[in-house]
Structures are given as C-alpha cells and as structure tokens.
N, C-alpha and C positions, 0 to 999 in steps of 0.2 A: 435578268438571269433564274432563274430556279435552281433551289439547290433541295434536295432530296434526301435527308438525312434519316436511315434510319435504325431505327437504336440511339433517335434522337432524342429519347426523355430520361436517356442515362449519364454514364459521370462525367462522359468529351463531351458529349453530345449538347446538356445542357450549361456546356459555355463555350462549344462554339456556337451553336445556334445566333446565342445576342453581335457577336463578332459579326457574323457575316447580316441581318437585321443593318446593324450599324451601316455597314457598304452599302447598304440602300439594296440589299438583298433582298430576293423573295426568295421564305422557307418553307420549305415542310416537314414537320416531324413525324416521320412512323415510327410509330413502338405499338409494346404490347399492351405499355397503361400507359397515361394521361398525368402525368403532374400537377402542379399547384407553382406554375413559374411564371413570371413578369411579364415573359417574355409573350406567349403565349399570347395575350393580346393583339399582338402583329403579326406570329407564324401561323401557321395552321397545322391543325392534330391530325393524324389520319388513324386509325388502329387498324396497326399492322402486326402478324405473330410469322414469324422470318420463314420460320419450319414450313408454312402452308405454301406453297407455290401460289394456290389461288388469292390466298390474302395477300401476298408479296405484289401478285400481278394488281390487283384492287386501287395498287392505290395510284396508277397512273403515270408512271416515267414515261414523260415525253421527250425526243427525241434530242433536244439541244440540254438537260438538265445535264447539271453535276449529281456525282451524287455519292452518297460518303457510308459506309458499313463500318457504324459504331459498336452494333451489336452483336455482343460475347455470352455465354458462357465462362465466367468464371475463375480460379483456384477456391475462394469460398463461397458455402461451404464446401470445407473437407470430404470427398465422395470417397468408400470403399471401391474397394481395385476392379470386383467387380460391377460394378454400377458407372469406374468413370466415361469408360465410351461413348454410353448411352446418354449421360450427363451432353456430355462431351459437342458429340456431334453434329444432333439435330441441328442446331442452333450454327455452330460454328463455321463448320463447313456445309450439310445440305442448307443452312438460310444464304449462307454465298453463294455457293449453285443461282439457287431460287432469284436471285437479287441478282446476279448477271445474265441467266437467261430470260429476267425479264427483259431489264436494259436492252438485250440480243435481240428479243423481238418487238421494238419499239425503233428500233436504231441506235438508241441510248451509246457515248462512245469514253466516256469521262468519272471512274470514277475513283477515290479516293479511300482506301482500305487499312484497316489496324490490325496488327497482327498480336508479335510479341515476341521479345527476346530471348524466351524458354525453346525458341526455333530452333538455338542453338546449341543448347546441350554442356557438355561441359569442356571447361575454358579449352582452345586451342592454343591458340595466338592472343597474344596482349597488346596493345590493346582489341579488343574484337569489331573490325571491320566489318562492312555488308555483307566481304567476301568470305567469311567467318563457314571456316564445315558447317552445317546444317547436320542436327542428331540429335532429333528431341532426344527427350525420358521419360516421356508420358505422352495420357491422351490430350491433356489439355496443350502442350504444343506439340505434338503430332498431328492435333483438327486444323490449326493454325497453319503447321506449315503443309499441309495440305492444300488449304487456302491459295497459300504463294502455284505454287504449281497449277494452280485453274488459273492463275493471273496471267504465269507464262505462257497457260495454253491460248489466252484470250488475246493477249497480245498480239499474239502472231494471226489471229483474226484482225487486227483493226483496232482494238479496245486503247486507250492508256489508262492504267493502273497505275497507282504510286502505293507505293507498301510505309507501312509504320510501320515499327518495330520497337516499342517502349519497353523500359527497365516498368518495375513498381510502384504504379500511378499512384501517386497520393495528391488529394486536397478535401475540402467543403464536403462534405458528407460521406466519406466514404476510408472508412479504418480497414477492415479485414481480421488479417492476421494480425497487424497493428495493436488488436484491439487485448490479446493475450498478455500480447508485453507490459501492457499500460497499466494493466492489473497488477503484473508484478508489482512495477514504481509504489506504485496505489497504496499497496498492505507491505513497503517495504520489504518485498521477500529480494531473498536472490536471483538474477535476473542470472539463467546461462547462455552461454556463449558455444559455437559449432567453432572445435579448433580454438587459434587463439585471442582471432579478435584484430589481428592486421590488416587482417588485407583490407580495402577497402569497404562499400556495400551502397550501391549508385541509386536516387530516384529520382523519378521523372513530376515535376507538376500538374495538375490535369492542362493550368491555363497553360505552358507552353503546350500541350500536346491539341490544345482546339485551335493554339496562333500555327504549329505545322501543318496543319492541315488549311489552312485560310491561305497558309503561301504556298502551303501546294497547287492549290487550285490558283492563285495570283501567277503561278507561274510556267502555269499552261499542262500541273498534273505528267508531271514524267512519267516516264517505265522505269520507276528508278526503287529500290529499298532505302528504306532510309534509319535509322538509331537514334530512340529517343532516348538521353540519359543527361543529368546533371556534370556540368564543369566542376572539378577536381576534387570528387567525393573523396570523404575521410576515412579514414579508417573506420570500422564495426565499432571496438574501444571507444577510437574516440566520442563518436557517433551517441553512442549512449550512455559516455560520463558527460554531456553537455546534456542527456535530456535529463537525468537523472540531479545533477541538482539545480534544472529549471526546475525538478518537480518541487522540488524543499526532501527528497528521496532518503532515507535509512537505505534504501539498494546498493548491492555492490555486487559484482561481477563474476562470474567465472567461466576462465577458461575451459578446456576440454580436448578430451586427445580425439581431434574429428571424425579417426575412423571407427572408433568403438563407441559415438556417439550415432554415429550413420548405420551400424550394423543393428543396435539396439530400438532404431526406428524405423528399419527393414520387417526386421521380427515384428515388430506391432503393425504393421501392417498386413503383415501376412499372414497375422490372424484376425486381420480385418476393426482392427481399433488404431486407426491410425489419427497422429497427433500432427500433423505436417503432409502433405503431399512429396513422395519424391523429390520433384522436378523443383522444390525450393529446398531441401534440407540437400539433397545426393550434390550442388552447388555452392551451399553454405559457404567454406571454408575459402571456396577459390578468387580467383583475381578477374573476376565479371564484371571488365567496366567496361562499357559499351564506349569508341570513336562517335564522335555525331559531326567530326568534320563537317563532312558529309553534308549534312541539311542547311550547315551553313555556307560553304560555296555554293552552294546549286541553288536551295532556298532564298537564303537568306538569314536562315534560321540559326538564333542562339540562346539556348535556358537559358532564360532571366531567376531560376529561383532556386537559393542553396540549401541543399542535402540538411544542414542542420535545422533551419527553417519551415522547413517543409516537417520537419517530423517535431518538434514543437508546437505549430502551428496543431498539426493531429489529436498532440498530446491535449493540448488547451479547448479544444475541438471536442473530446472525446469527455475531458473534465464539466465543461458548461453543457451537458446534455446528461451529465449526471443529478450536475445542480439549478437545470433547467433555466441557465444564465446564458444569455446569446458571447458567444467567441470574440475578442477583440480579435483580429489580424495581425501575424503577427509573421508573414512571408514576409520575408525584403529579397531584391533584386543580386543578383549574385556582381561580387567582382569583378 
C-alpha cells in the first residue's frame, strides 16, 4: 500500500516514515524541502508546497493511498499579532483544503490529520476528553480548529478522517520555546513560573505521535478525534526541579501571581513586543491535561515516554548541539 505523507520531512514525519517502511509499505514523502534521512534510500521524496494547489495535485495521489497531513506552521518563531493570521492560515488551513480537494479529485478516501490541543482554549472540564468545548485563543488554534470543521464536512461526503490533538511535541531535533528555558538554566539564572507551578505540564513524545498515526491506519482510519499526551504528568515545579538537578545548575524557581504575569504579557503583545504567544501563556497555570484513554480503547495506543525523561532528553540534545557532541538517548518508557 502507498502512504503519502505531506510534511513528511518534518518532525513527526521523519519518525513515521521509517515505521511504515518497516511494515513493508511504500512511502511517498511530500514536503517543501528534502532532508538527509537514512530512510530516504527506501522512500520517494516529492517536492511539494501545500500552499500551492497545483503543487499538491502534482504529488500524484492515487485512489487507494493512505494520506497523512503533518504539514503545519507552529507557534515558533513568535509572531506579532498583525502577522499571525497570514503566518498560520496558508499552511495550516488552506494547505489542508488543497490536500483534501486533491484527494477528492482522484477518489482517495483515507486521511490522518494532526491538529493541536490548543483547539480547546481555556480548561472547562478536567481532564480534557475529546468532547471538551472547542474555543481556541488565537490564530494558531483557530487555523487548526477550522481544519477540524473541514474534516466534519468531508466525512459527510464519504471520507475517513482521523484527527490527532497533541500536547507540546518534543523529541530529537526540536527545541522551540524550551530553548529559552534551557538558556536560563545554563546561565544559573532564576526560572520564573506563571503561577505557583503546582499545576501539571504535559508533553508528548514525537515517537508516540508517529506510533499513534501508524495505529490509526491499522485501525482503518476511524472518523474520530484523539488526544495525544503523556501519562501522569508531574507538576511544573517538580518537572523543572528535576531538570535543574540533572543540569547541575544553581537556578531556582520563582513562582508569580499568574494574573499579573498574563496582563504584563498581554501588554507586551499589544505593543508588538511578544515574548510568548497568548495561546501559550493564557493557559500556563491551568489544569491543562489531556485524557488519552480513548486512543488506548480504540487504537491500542499507549504513550511510552515520561515527561521528565522527554525534557531531560531535550536538554541533553541542546547541550550536545552547543558542544557539537552527540547526545545519548535518555528517554525511557513510562511505567
């Protein structure tokens, strides 16, 4: 069977492709840039810009293909307010439209599509199940929520579309906003927290994301949405203390009144000097934990990596990149 991965050279795609190849599948990687990956010896790369309808159609989707949409603009680098819509929508929303319409044109029926947990917005019920109200707080979450509405429409027309809503994905090759945290720890500087740090923070491993996508294909591409997050995420305070101890740093944590920090960040955003995206800081002290049991019940998917190990692995990679030495894998399966 052919598997066409849009955004296949990206973060999740570079781990999904080898899994599919190991299953004996034919893999087409469609992306705007070709990386140097060992699995490219066995997969086909096709240049594709998802913002261009003609470019998407030129990939050559076939009726029986399994299609994955992993292409996305993320919250890093931070954008000023006036540029956010034009930054996120061409890839996240219009790119999805182009992929679905190209599938429809040839009669392809099966799509696995990644959105984000930020479609939920503020926590209304805890933990968040997939039927939690959808009320995104910014253009990134809105662009993804709009693609979920597309999925609802195209399911009615006969497509099978499985949606995944991951928490912050981390793993080899991606630091994002964590780099700012790691710099503070390296410099032995205080680490400010939004709020008391008693609320949990939940990651999801890129390896677990890739496995979830593979299992959704194996399960026949259910017309469902699935949360992706770790099991038993620790409080922010404990998570950061573990990292500081691992780094041998003299940094210490500074709790803060969450409301005051948020209003300060709101002001910086208002004057076009954002240091975090509102979608990040507005929920930073909330109980934002995804219930991932639906994935286990319907797909047999269970996250294998702990938040502490994922954060330490990301820090070790950051240090290795600074010293140009290979990082040792430190991620360990969850108990």
